[in-house]
C-alpha positions in Angstrom: -67.6 -70.3 98.7 -64.7 -71.7 96.6 -61.5 -73.0 98.2 -58.2 -71.3 97.3 -55.2 -73.4 96.1 -54.2 -75.9 93.5 -56.0 -79.0 92.4 -54.1 -82.2 92.1 -54.5 -82.1 88.3 -53.1 -78.6 88.1 -50.1 -79.6 90.2 -49.5 -82.7 88.1 -49.6 -80.7 84.8 -47.2 -78.2 86.2 -44.7 -80.9 87.3 -45.0 -82.6 83.9 -44.1 -79.3 82.2 -41.2 -78.7 84.5 -39.9 -82.3 83.9 -40.1 -81.9 80.1 -38.2 -78.5 80.3 -35.5 -80.1 82.5 -35.2 -83.1 80.1 -34.7 -80.8 77.2 -32.3 -78.4 78.9 -30.1 -80.9 80.7 -27.8 -81.8 77.7 -27.3 -78.1 76.9 -26.5 -77.3 80.5 -24.0 -80.2 80.7 -22.2 -79.0 77.6 -22.1 -75.5 79.0 -20.6 -76.7 82.3 -17.9 -78.7 80.5 -17.0 -75.7 78.3 -16.8 -73.5 81.4 -14.4 -76.0 82.9 -12.2 -75.5 79.8 -12.3 -71.7 80.3 -11.6 -72.1 84.0 -8.6 -74.3 83.4 -7.3 -71.9 80.8 -7.6 -68.9 83.1 -5.9 -70.8 86.0 -3.1 -71.8 83.7 -2.6 -68.2 82.4 -2.8 -66.9 86.0 -0.1 -69.3 87.2 2.2 -68.4 84.3 1.7 -64.7 85.0 2.7 -65.4 88.6 5.9 -67.1 87.4 6.7 -64.2 85.2 6.0 -61.7 88.1 8.2 -63.7 90.5 11.0 -63.6 87.9 10.8 -59.9 87.6 10.4 -59.3 91.4 13.4 -61.5 92.3 15.5 -60.6 89.2 16.4 -64.3 88.6 15.3 -66.8 86.1 12.1 -68.6 87.2 10.8 -71.8 85.6 7.1 -72.7 85.1 6.7 -76.5 84.7 3.6 -78.3 83.5 3.4 -82.0 84.2 0.7 -83.9 82.3 -0.1 -87.5 81.5 -0.2 -90.7 83.4 2.5 -89.8 85.8 0.4 -86.9 87.1 -2.7 -89.1 87.7 -6.0 -87.6 86.7 -4.8 -84.0 87.0 -2.2 -81.7 85.5 0.3 -80.4 88.0 2.3 -77.2 87.7 5.1 -75.7 89.7 7.1 -72.5 89.8 10.7 -72.8 90.8 13.8 -70.6 90.8 16.2 -71.6 88.2 18.8 -72.1 89.8 17.9 -71.7 93.4 20.0 -68.9 94.9 20.0 -66.0 97.4 16.9 -64.4 95.9 15.1 -67.7 96.2 15.1 -68.9 99.8 12.3 -71.4 99.4 13.2 -75.1 100.1 14.4 -76.6 96.8 13.7 -73.4 95.0 10.0 -74.2 94.7 8.0 -71.0 94.9 4.5 -72.4 94.4 2.9 -75.6 93.0 -0.7 -76.7 92.5 -3.1 -78.9 90.5 -4.5 -77.1 87.5 -7.5 -79.4 87.1 -8.7 -79.9 90.6 -12.4 -79.6 89.7 -12.2 -80.4 86.0 -11.0 -83.9 85.6 -12.3 -84.3 82.0 -10.1 -81.5 80.7 -7.1 -82.2 78.5 -4.0 -79.9 78.7 -1.5 -80.5 75.9 1.7 -78.6 75.4 2.0 -78.2 71.6 5.7 -77.7 71.6 8.5 -78.2 74.0 8.7 -80.2 77.2 6.1 -78.4 79.2 8.5 -75.9 80.8 9.1 -72.3 80.3 11.8 -70.0 81.8 11.1 -66.4 82.5 14.1 -64.1 82.8 14.5 -61.3 85.3 13.2 -59.0 82.6 10.1 -61.1 82.1 11.2 -62.6 78.7 10.1 -66.1 77.9 12.9 -68.6 77.1 15.6 -66.0 76.9 18.8 -67.0 75.0 20.7 -69.3 75.2 17.5 -71.4 75.8 15.9 -72.8 72.7 13.1 -70.5 71.4 11.1 -73.6 70.6 10.5 -74.4 74.3 7.0 -74.2 75.5 5.1 -71.7 73.4 1.6 -73.1 72.9 -0.7 -75.0 75.1 -4.1 -76.5 74.0 -6.9 -77.0 76.5 -9.9 -79.1 75.5 -12.4 -81.6 76.7 -12.1 -84.8 74.8 -15.5 -86.1 76.0 -17.3 -83.3 74.1 -18.0 -83.7 70.3 -15.7 -81.2 68.4 -18.7 -79.2 67.2 -19.8 -78.5 70.8 -16.3 -78.1 72.4 -15.0 -74.6 73.0 -11.3 -75.5 72.8 -8.9 -72.8 73.9 -5.2 -72.2 73.3 -2.6 -70.3 75.4 0.1 -68.5 73.3 3.4 -67.5 74.9 5.4 -64.8 73.1 9.1 -64.4 73.4 8.5 -61.1 75.2 6.7 -63.1 77.9 3.3 -61.9 76.9 0.6 -64.6 77.6 -2.6 -64.7 75.6 -5.6 -67.1 75.6 -7.4 -67.5 72.3 -9.9 -69.7 70.4 -8.2 -71.7 67.6 -11.6 -72.3 65.9 -12.3 -68.6 65.2 -11.4 -68.0 61.6 -11.8 -64.2 61.2 -8.5 -62.5 61.8 -10.3 -59.3 62.9 -12.0 -61.2 65.8 -10.1 -60.6 69.1 -10.6 -64.3 70.0 -8.6 -65.4 66.9 -5.2 -67.1 67.4 
């Protein structure tokens, strides 16, 4: 009668095949993970900015969204939402409604405001940078992973319209008919 199970040779061949597949798939998986970190950071940024706009509309006062990047922020990018100026509709200490780190789990991500000083003010009507503020204040933010080669990176961009509309798009998509186009 024959014994059921695997022989040592069959087990070693199976393990060798699994090891080869893992060695071939690891670089693709790493690139995918880093690109997902770009997407996650972008979605977190848009969500925080939508919260600032909603707070401005709810409180009917100007609310400022500030983005602090660079060496002063350490390895992360900090954001905060504050009443501008603090008043009766903003009872929080110092006018700060909420603040957090954008890149808590994605330290390799680069967040670069393309214009302005990294701050945007939403009016009580939800408009971005209403007059008399300069229209050239924060209007575009680029999110990328500088460790990835440009051909592999799925860089994203956040566009902020004067109406307060926020949109994430892909600056590398060339076809204007593509909904991912900037």
